DSSP file (Angstrom, degrees, kcal/mol; ACC not computed):
  #  RESIDUE AA STRUCTURE BP1 BP2  ACC     N-H-->O    O-->H-N    N-H-->O    O-->H-N    TCO  KAPPA ALPHA  PHI   PSI    X-CA   Y-CA   Z-CA
    1    1 A M     >        0   0    0      0, 0.0     4,-1.4     0, 0.0     3,-0.4   0.000 360.0 360.0 360.0 -37.3    0.0    0.0    0.0
    2    2 A L  H  >  +     0   0    0      1,-0.2     4,-1.8     2,-0.2     5,-0.2   0.813 360.0  62.0 -63.6 -30.1    2.9    2.4    0.7
    3    3 A L  H  > S+     0   0    0      1,-0.2     4,-1.5     2,-0.2    -1,-0.2   0.878 103.2  48.4 -64.3 -39.3    4.2    1.9   -2.8
    4    4 A F  H  > S+     0   0    0     -3,-0.4     4,-1.3     2,-0.2    -1,-0.2   0.868 108.3  53.3 -70.9 -37.1    1.0    3.3   -4.3
    5    5 A I  H  X S+     0   0    0     -4,-1.4     4,-0.7     1,-0.2     3,-0.2   0.905 108.8  49.3 -65.9 -41.4    0.9    6.4   -2.1
    6    6 A Q  H >< S+     0   0    0     -4,-1.8     3,-0.7     1,-0.2    -1,-0.2   0.873 108.1  54.2 -66.4 -36.1    4.5    7.3   -3.0
    7    7 A A  H >< S+     0   0    0     -4,-1.5     3,-1.1     1,-0.2    -1,-0.2   0.808 100.8  60.4 -68.2 -28.6    3.8    6.9   -6.7
    8    8 A A  H 3< S+     0   0    0     -4,-1.3    -1,-0.2     1,-0.2    -2,-0.2   0.764 104.6  49.1 -70.7 -23.8    0.9    9.3   -6.5
    9    9 A H  T << S+     0   0    0     -3,-0.7    -1,-0.2    -4,-0.7    -2,-0.2   0.207  83.7 126.0 -99.7  15.1    3.2   12.1   -5.3
   10   10 A A  S <  S+     0   0    0     -3,-1.1    -3,-0.0     1,-0.2    -4,-0.0  -0.481  71.1   5.9 -77.6 145.5    5.8   11.7   -8.0
   11   11 A A     >  +     0   0    0     -2,-0.2     4,-1.3     1,-0.1    -1,-0.2   0.930  64.3 173.9  53.2  65.0    6.8   14.7  -10.2
   12   12 A P  H  > S+     0   0    0      0, 0.0     4,-1.9     0, 0.0     5,-0.1   0.783  71.6  61.8 -71.2 -25.6    5.0   17.6   -8.6
   13   13 A E  H  > S+     0   0    0      2,-0.2     4,-1.9     1,-0.2     5,-0.2   0.942 105.9  43.7 -67.2 -46.8    6.6   20.2  -10.8
   14   14 A A  H  > S+     0   0    0      1,-0.2     4,-1.9     2,-0.2     5,-0.2   0.887 114.5  50.1 -65.6 -39.5    5.3   18.9  -14.1
   15   15 A A  H  X S+     0   0    0     -4,-1.3     4,-2.2     1,-0.2    -1,-0.2   0.873 108.9  52.8 -67.4 -36.5    1.8   18.3  -12.7
   16   16 A G  H  X S+     0   0    0     -4,-1.9     4,-2.0     2,-0.2    -2,-0.2   0.900 109.2  47.9 -67.1 -40.7    1.8   21.9  -11.3
   17   17 A A  H  X S+     0   0    0     -4,-1.9     4,-1.8     2,-0.2    -2,-0.2   0.908 115.0  45.0 -67.2 -42.2    2.6   23.5  -14.6
   18   18 A M  H  X S+     0   0    0     -4,-1.9     4,-2.4     1,-0.2    -1,-0.2   0.864 111.0  54.6 -68.6 -35.8    0.0   21.5  -16.5
   19   19 A S  H  X S+     0   0    0     -4,-2.2     4,-2.1     2,-0.2    -2,-0.2   0.901 107.0  49.9 -66.3 -41.0   -2.6   22.1  -13.7
   20   20 A L  H  X S+     0   0    0     -4,-2.0     4,-1.4     2,-0.2    -1,-0.2   0.911 111.6  49.3 -63.6 -42.6   -2.1   25.9  -14.0
   21   21 A F  H  X S+     0   0    0     -4,-1.8     4,-2.7     1,-0.2     3,-0.2   0.923 113.5  45.2 -61.8 -45.7   -2.5   25.7  -17.8
   22   22 A S  H  X S+     0   0    0     -4,-2.4     4,-2.1     1,-0.2    -1,-0.2   0.820 108.3  57.6 -71.2 -29.6   -5.7   23.7  -17.5
   23   23 A Q  H  < S+     0   0    0     -4,-2.1    -1,-0.2    -5,-0.2    -2,-0.2   0.828 115.0  37.5 -69.0 -30.1   -7.1   25.9  -14.8
   24   24 A I  H  X S+     0   0    0     -4,-1.4     4,-1.4    -3,-0.2    -2,-0.2   0.872 117.2  50.0 -85.2 -41.0   -6.8   28.9  -17.1
   25   25 A L  H  X S+     0   0    0     -4,-2.7     4,-2.6    -5,-0.2     5,-0.2   0.884 104.1  57.5 -67.8 -40.4   -7.8   27.2  -20.3
   26   26 A L  H  X S+     0   0    0     -4,-2.1     4,-2.3     1,-0.2    -1,-0.2   0.931 108.9  42.5 -63.0 -49.5  -11.0   25.5  -19.0
   27   27 A P  H  > S+     0   0    0      0, 0.0     4,-2.6     0, 0.0    -1,-0.2   0.891 114.6  52.2 -65.0 -36.0  -12.8   28.7  -17.8
   28   28 A V  H  X S+     0   0    0     -4,-1.4     4,-2.3     2,-0.2    -2,-0.2   0.921 110.6  48.0 -63.8 -42.3  -11.7   30.5  -21.0
   29   29 A A  H  X S+     0   0    0     -4,-2.6     4,-2.3     2,-0.2    -1,-0.2   0.903 111.9  49.4 -64.5 -41.6  -13.1   27.7  -23.1
   30   30 A F  H  X S+     0   0    0     -4,-2.3     4,-2.7     2,-0.2    -2,-0.2   0.912 111.5  48.9 -64.4 -41.7  -16.4   27.7  -21.2
   31   31 A F  H  X S+     0   0    0     -4,-2.6     4,-2.8     2,-0.2    -2,-0.2   0.910 110.6  50.9 -64.5 -40.7  -16.7   31.5  -21.5
   32   32 A A  H  X S+     0   0    0     -4,-2.3     4,-2.3     2,-0.2    -2,-0.2   0.926 112.7  45.7 -62.5 -44.5  -16.1   31.2  -25.3
   33   33 A I  H  X S+     0   0    0     -4,-2.3     4,-2.0     2,-0.2     5,-0.2   0.931 114.2  48.4 -63.2 -45.6  -18.7   28.5  -25.7
   34   34 A F  H  X>S+     0   0    0     -4,-2.7     4,-2.2     1,-0.2     5,-1.3   0.894 111.3  51.5 -61.3 -41.0  -21.2   30.5  -23.6
   35   35 A Y  I  <>S+     0   0    0     -4,-2.8     5,-2.8     1,-0.2    -2,-0.2   0.939 114.1  41.3 -62.6 -48.6  -20.5   33.7  -25.6
   36   36 A F  I  <5S+     0   0    0     -4,-2.3    -1,-0.2     1,-0.2    -2,-0.2   0.765 122.6  39.3 -75.4 -24.4  -21.1   32.1  -29.0
   37   37 A L  I  <5S+     0   0    0     -4,-2.0    -1,-0.2    -5,-0.2    -2,-0.2   0.723 134.6   7.8 -96.1 -22.8  -24.1   30.0  -27.9
   38   38 A V  I  X5S+     0   0    0     -4,-2.2     4,-1.7    -5,-0.2    -3,-0.2   0.734 124.3  42.9-123.6 -57.9  -25.9   32.5  -25.6
   39   39 A I  I  ><S+     0   0    0     -5,-1.3     4,-2.4     1,-0.2     5,-0.2   0.935 113.3  47.1 -67.9 -50.0  -24.6   36.0  -25.4
   40   40 A R  H  ><S+     0   0    0     -5,-2.8     4,-1.9     1,-0.2    -1,-0.2   0.925 113.7  45.8 -63.5 -48.1  -23.9   36.8  -29.1
   41   41 A P  H  > S+     0   0    0      0, 0.0     4,-2.3     0, 0.0    -1,-0.2   0.893 113.7  50.8 -62.9 -36.9  -27.3   35.5  -30.5
   42   42 A Q  H  X S+     0   0    0     -4,-1.7     4,-2.3     1,-0.2    -2,-0.2   0.917 110.3  48.0 -66.6 -42.1  -29.2   37.3  -27.8
   43   43 A S  H  X S+     0   0    0     -4,-2.4     4,-2.1     1,-0.2    -1,-0.2   0.854 110.7  52.9 -67.4 -32.0  -27.5   40.6  -28.4
   44   44 A K  H  X S+     0   0    0     -4,-1.9     4,-2.2    -5,-0.2    -2,-0.2   0.924 110.0  47.2 -66.5 -44.2  -28.1   40.1  -32.2
   45   45 A R  H  X S+     0   0    0     -4,-2.3     4,-2.4     1,-0.2    -2,-0.2   0.899 112.0  51.0 -62.9 -40.3  -31.9   39.5  -31.6
   46   46 A T  H  X S+     0   0    0     -4,-2.3     4,-2.4     1,-0.2    -1,-0.2   0.906 110.0  49.4 -63.6 -41.7  -32.0   42.6  -29.3
   47   47 A K  H  X S+     0   0    0     -4,-2.1     4,-2.0     2,-0.2    -1,-0.2   0.905 111.8  48.2 -64.3 -42.5  -30.3   44.7  -31.9
   48   48 A E  H  X S+     0   0    0     -4,-2.2     4,-2.1     2,-0.2    -2,-0.2   0.899 112.2  49.4 -64.9 -41.2  -32.7   43.6  -34.6
   49   49 A H  H  X S+     0   0    0     -4,-2.4     4,-2.6     2,-0.2     5,-0.2   0.914 109.9  51.0 -65.3 -42.8  -35.8   44.2  -32.4
   50   50 A R  H  X S+     0   0    0     -4,-2.4     4,-2.2     1,-0.2    -1,-0.2   0.902 110.6  49.3 -61.0 -41.3  -34.5   47.7  -31.5
   51   51 A A  H  X S+     0   0    0     -4,-2.0     4,-1.2     2,-0.2    -1,-0.2   0.893 111.3  49.7 -65.0 -39.4  -34.1   48.5  -35.2
   52   52 A M  H  < S+     0   0    0     -4,-2.1     4,-0.3     2,-0.2     3,-0.3   0.920 111.5  48.1 -65.1 -43.9  -37.6   47.2  -35.9
   53   53 A V  H >< S+     0   0    0     -4,-2.6     3,-1.1     1,-0.2    -2,-0.2   0.893 111.2  50.4 -65.0 -39.7  -39.1   49.3  -33.2
   54   54 A N  H 3< S+     0   0    0     -4,-2.2    -1,-0.2     1,-0.2    -2,-0.2   0.762 107.0  56.1 -69.7 -23.2  -37.3   52.4  -34.3
   55   55 A A  T 3< S+     0   0    0     -4,-1.2    -1,-0.2    -3,-0.3    -2,-0.2   0.421  77.8 123.4 -89.1   1.0  -38.5   51.9  -37.9
   56   56 A L    <   +     0   0    0     -3,-1.1     2,-0.3    -4,-0.3    -3,-0.0  -0.401  38.1 178.8 -64.5 136.4  -42.2   51.8  -36.9
   57   57 A T    >   -     0   0    0     -2,-0.1     3,-1.9    17,-0.0    15,-0.2  -0.868  39.7 -77.3-132.0 166.6  -44.3   54.4  -38.8
   58   58 A V  T 3  S+     0   0    0     -2,-0.3    15,-0.2     1,-0.3     3,-0.1  -0.472 119.5  29.3 -63.6 131.8  -47.9   55.5  -38.9
   59   59 A G  T 3  S+     0   0    0     13,-2.3    -1,-0.3     1,-0.4     2,-0.1   0.256  84.2 137.9  98.7 -10.9  -49.8   52.9  -41.0
   60   60 A S    <   -     0   0    0     -3,-1.9    12,-2.6    11,-0.1     2,-0.5  -0.453  51.4-133.8 -67.0 139.3  -47.5   50.0  -40.2
   61   61 A E  E     +AB  71 101A   0     40,-0.5    40,-3.2    10,-0.2     2,-0.3  -0.852  37.3 173.9 -96.5 127.4  -49.5   46.8  -39.5
   62   62 A I  E     -AB  70 100A   0      8,-2.9     8,-2.0    -2,-0.5     2,-0.4  -0.828  36.1-141.1-133.3 163.7  -48.2   45.1  -36.3
   63   63 A I  E     -AB  69  99A   0     36,-2.4    35,-2.2    -2,-0.3    36,-1.7  -0.999  29.7-161.8-119.2 128.9  -48.6   42.3  -33.9
   64   64 A F  E >   - B   0  97A   0      4,-2.1     3,-3.2    -2,-0.4     4,-0.3  -0.653  37.1 -84.4-112.6 174.9  -47.9   43.2  -30.3
   65   65 A A  T 3  S+     0   0    0     31,-2.2    32,-0.1     1,-0.3    -1,-0.0   0.666 121.9  61.1 -54.2 -26.4  -47.1   41.2  -27.2
   66   66 A G  T 3  S-     0   0    0      2,-0.1    -1,-0.3    30,-0.1     3,-0.1   0.576 116.1-110.9 -76.3  -6.9  -50.8   40.6  -26.3
   67   67 A G  S <  S+     0   0    0     -3,-3.2     2,-0.2     1,-0.3    -2,-0.2   0.451  74.5 134.9  91.6   1.4  -51.2   38.8  -29.6
   68   68 A L        -     0   0    0     -4,-0.3    -4,-2.1     1,-0.0     2,-0.4  -0.562  44.4-144.7 -85.6 149.2  -53.5   41.5  -31.0
   69   69 A M  E     +A   63   0A   0     -6,-0.2     2,-0.3    -2,-0.2    -6,-0.2  -0.866  32.4 138.5-111.2 146.0  -53.0   42.8  -34.5
   70   70 A G  E     -A   62   0A   0     -8,-2.0    -8,-2.9    -2,-0.4     2,-0.4  -0.982  47.3 -98.3-169.2 178.4  -53.6   46.3  -35.6
   71   71 A R  E     -AC  61  83A   0     12,-2.0    12,-3.1    -2,-0.3     2,-0.3  -0.927  40.8-112.6-113.0 135.5  -52.5   49.3  -37.6
   72   72 A I  E     + C   0  82A   0    -12,-2.6   -13,-2.3    -2,-0.4    10,-0.2  -0.515  33.2 177.4 -70.5 126.0  -50.5   52.1  -36.0
   73   73 A K  E     -     0   0A   0      8,-3.5     2,-0.3     1,-0.4     9,-0.2   0.772  66.0  -3.8 -98.1 -35.4  -52.6   55.3  -36.0
   74   74 A A  E     - C   0  81A   0      7,-1.4     7,-3.0   -17,-0.1     2,-0.5  -0.987  57.9-138.6-156.6 152.2  -50.1   57.6  -34.2
   75   75 A I  E     - C   0  80A   0     -2,-0.3     2,-0.4     5,-0.2     5,-0.2  -0.978  17.3-178.8-118.2 126.1  -46.7   57.5  -32.5
   76   76 A E  E >   - C   0  79A   0      3,-2.7     3,-1.6    -2,-0.5     2,-0.5  -0.756  56.7 -75.5-126.1  82.4  -46.2   59.3  -29.2
   77   77 A G  T 3  S-     0   0    0     -2,-0.4    -1,-0.1     1,-0.3    17,-0.0  -0.513 117.7  -2.9  68.9-117.4  -42.6   59.0  -28.0
   78   78 A D  T 3  S+     0   0    0     -2,-0.5    16,-3.0    -3,-0.1    17,-0.4   0.386 128.6  72.0 -87.6   3.7  -42.2   55.5  -26.6
   79   79 A Y  E <   -CD  76  93A   0     -3,-1.6    -3,-2.7    14,-0.3     2,-0.4  -0.822  61.9-157.6-119.3 157.5  -45.9   54.7  -27.2
   80   80 A A  E     -CD  75  92A   0     12,-2.9    12,-2.7    -2,-0.3     2,-0.6  -0.999  16.8-134.7-133.4 138.1  -48.0   54.0  -30.2
   81   81 A V  E     -CD  74  91A   0     -7,-3.0    -8,-3.5    -2,-0.4    -7,-1.4  -0.841  28.7-163.0 -90.8 119.8  -51.7   54.3  -30.7
   82   82 A V  E     -CD  72  90A   0      8,-3.7     8,-2.7    -2,-0.6     2,-0.7  -0.906  13.4-143.5-112.8 129.9  -52.9   51.1  -32.4
   83   83 A S  E     +CD  71  89A   0    -12,-3.1   -12,-2.0    -2,-0.5     6,-0.2  -0.821  17.0 179.9 -92.1 114.0  -56.2   50.8  -34.2
   84   84 A L  S    S-     0   0    0      4,-2.4     2,-0.2    -2,-0.7    -1,-0.2   0.858  71.0 -21.0 -82.8 -38.2  -57.6   47.3  -33.7
   85   85 A N  S    S-     0   0    0      3,-1.1     3,-0.2    24,-0.1    -1,-0.2  -0.820  89.8 -70.0-150.9-168.1  -60.8   48.0  -35.6
   86   86 A N  S    S+     0   0    0     22,-0.3    23,-0.1    -2,-0.2     3,-0.0   0.771 130.9  30.7 -64.7 -25.3  -62.8   51.0  -36.7
   87   87 A N  S    S+     0   0    0      1,-0.1     2,-0.5    -4,-0.0    -1,-0.2   0.563 107.0  74.8-109.6 -11.8  -64.0   51.7  -33.1
   88   88 A T        +     0   0    0     -3,-0.2    -4,-2.4     2,-0.0    -3,-1.1  -0.913  46.6 171.4-119.6 120.4  -61.2   50.5  -30.9
   89   89 A D  E     -D   83   0A   0     -2,-0.5     2,-0.3    -6,-0.2    -6,-0.2  -0.971   8.9-172.9-120.1 139.6  -57.8   52.3  -30.4
   90   90 A V  E     -D   82   0A   0     -8,-2.7    -8,-3.7    -2,-0.4     2,-0.6  -0.949  20.5-133.1-129.3 152.2  -55.3   51.2  -27.7
   91   91 A K  E     +D   81   0A   0     -2,-0.3     2,-0.3   -10,-0.2   -10,-0.2  -0.924  33.2 172.2-106.1 123.9  -52.1   52.7  -26.6
   92   92 A V  E     -D   80   0A   0    -12,-2.7   -12,-2.9    -2,-0.6     2,-0.2  -0.883  38.6 -98.2-127.0 158.1  -49.2   50.3  -26.3
   93   93 A Q  E >   -D   79   0A   0     -2,-0.3     3,-1.4   -14,-0.2   -14,-0.3  -0.554  28.7-132.1 -71.0 139.6  -45.5   50.6  -25.7
   94   94 A R  G >  S+     0   0    0    -16,-3.0     3,-1.5     1,-0.3    -1,-0.1   0.833 106.2  62.5 -62.5 -31.1  -43.5   50.5  -28.9
   95   95 A A  G 3  S+     0   0    0    -17,-0.4    -1,-0.3     1,-0.3   -16,-0.1   0.688  91.3  67.3 -68.8 -16.9  -41.2   47.9  -27.3
   96   96 A S  G <  S+     0   0    0     -3,-1.4   -31,-2.2   -32,-0.0     2,-0.4   0.532  73.0 108.8 -81.8  -4.4  -44.1   45.5  -27.0
   97   97 A V  E <   +B   64   0A   0     -3,-1.5   -33,-0.3   -33,-0.2     3,-0.1  -0.590  42.2 177.3 -72.1 125.1  -44.3   45.2  -30.8
   98   98 A I  E     +     0   0A   0    -35,-2.2     2,-0.3    -2,-0.4   -34,-0.2   0.652  61.4  14.0-104.1 -18.6  -43.1   41.7  -31.7
   99   99 A S  E     -B   63   0A   0    -36,-1.7   -36,-2.4   -47,-0.0     2,-0.5  -0.984  56.7-141.4-158.2 143.8  -43.7   41.7  -35.4
  100  100 A V  E     -B   62   0A   0     -2,-0.3   -38,-0.3   -38,-0.2     3,-0.1  -0.939  28.9-144.0-104.9 126.9  -44.4   44.0  -38.3
  101  101 A L  E     -B   61   0A   0    -40,-3.2   -40,-0.5    -2,-0.5     3,-0.1  -0.502  25.3 -94.2 -87.7 156.2  -46.8   42.5  -40.9
  102  102 A P    >   -     0   0    0      0, 0.0     3,-1.5     0, 0.0     4,-0.2  -0.384  56.0 -87.7 -63.8 148.2  -46.6   43.0  -44.6
  103  103 A A  T 3  S+     0   0    0      1,-0.2   -43,-0.1     2,-0.1    -3,-0.0  -0.319 114.0  28.0 -59.8 136.5  -48.8   45.8  -45.9
  104  104 A G  T 3  S+     0   0    0      2,-0.2    -1,-0.2    -3,-0.1     0, 0.0   0.480  81.6 117.1  91.3   3.6  -52.4   44.7  -46.6
  105  105 A T  S <  S+     0   0    0     -3,-1.5     2,-0.6     1,-0.1    -2,-0.1   0.904  70.2  56.6 -69.8 -40.9  -52.5   41.8  -44.1
  106  106 A I  S    S-     0   0    0     -4,-0.2     3,-0.3     1,-0.2    -2,-0.2  -0.825  71.1-170.4 -94.6 124.1  -55.2   43.4  -42.1
  107  107 A E        +     0   0    0     -2,-0.6     2,-0.5     1,-0.2    -1,-0.2   0.963  69.6  30.9 -81.8 -54.6  -58.3   44.1  -44.3
  108  108 A S              0   0    0      1,-0.2   -22,-0.3     0, 0.0    -1,-0.2  -0.404 360.0 360.0-114.8  57.1  -60.8   46.2  -42.4
  109  109 A V              0   0    0     -2,-0.5    -1,-0.2    -3,-0.3   -38,-0.1   0.368 360.0 360.0-118.2 360.0  -59.0   48.5  -40.0
């Protein structure tokens, strides 16, 4: 049994140098994987959404977070007045718009 214990403590200098390298490399590799799989795609989606919200104009047909569809009647700063039908207008945050529809999608608004 004593023979095995002594063999486990052999060459501490080489093991220490390799251990330091692997201790630095492993977290860097995990961060790189996390960056390319999570952070970068999320920031790209956020950038695209911000560009879409900034491009909203009066008359754009949209779907907003509640799932309702309508046509933008007026834009008031960070809010938009959306006409759901001929009689119903709602005020929503521009950031709640999830999609801009092609022109002519909504028939009777």
